[in-house]
C-alpha positions in Angstrom: -2.9 0.0 -11.7 -0.9 -3.6 -11.6 -0.9 -5.0 -8.2 1.6 -7.7 -6.8 0.2 -10.4 -4.5 1.9 -10.2 -1.1 2.2 -12.8 1.8 0.1 -10.9 4.6 -3.1 -11.8 6.8 -4.6 -8.5 5.9 -3.2 -7.3 2.7 -3.8 -9.1 -0.6 -2.0 -7.0 -3.1 0.2 -3.7 -3.6 0.4 -1.6 -6.4 2.6 1.7 -7.1 2.8 4.3 -9.8 6.0 6.4 -9.5 4.8 9.1 -12.0 1.8 9.9 -9.6 3.4 8.5 -6.4 0.2 6.5 -5.8 0.2 3.5 -3.6 -2.9 1.1 -4.1 -3.6 -1.5 -1.5 -6.0 -4.3 -1.8 -7.2 -6.1 1.3 -8.5 -9.8 1.5 -11.8 -8.4 2.0 -11.8 -7.1 -1.6 -11.6 -3.4 -0.7 -9.1 -1.2 -2.5 -7.5 2.1 -1.3 -5.1 4.4 -3.1 -2.6 6.5 -0.7 -1.6 9.9 -2.3 1.7 11.4 -2.7 3.7 8.4 -1.2 7.4 8.6 -2.1 9.1 5.5 -4.0 11.3 4.8 -0.9 8.4 4.2 1.3 6.7 1.9 -1.5 9.9 0.0 -1.3 10.2 -0.3 2.5 6.5 -1.4 2.5 7.1 -4.3 -0.1 10.1 -5.1 2.0 8.5 -5.1 5.5 8.2 -8.3 7.3 4.6 -7.4 8.6 2.7 -5.4 5.8 -0.3 -4.9 8.2 2.1 -3.3 10.8 3.9 -1.0 8.3 0.5 0.0 6.7 -1.1 1.0 9.8 2.2 2.9 11.5 3.8 4.3 8.3 1.2 4.8 5.7 -2.3 5.2 7.1 -1.1 7.9 9.6 0.8 10.0 7.2 -0.8 9.8 3.7 -4.3 10.8 2.4 -6.3 8.0 0.9 -9.2 7.4 -1.3 -11.3 4.3 -1.2 -12.0 2.8 -4.7 
């Protein structure tokens, strides 16, 4: 999955596959996680969030299953 670099102290890049509704997050540590069944509007809100880390913590980690790659 192609990821876009983002300005964040914690998140390095974000990718999204609309067909499978999979959100992929790469951290500056090098770890990569995929969050499953994430609607497109949540991805768009994440990309537009002022704080990617806070959005990830409050809106994504608490509501979607994830897999560490």
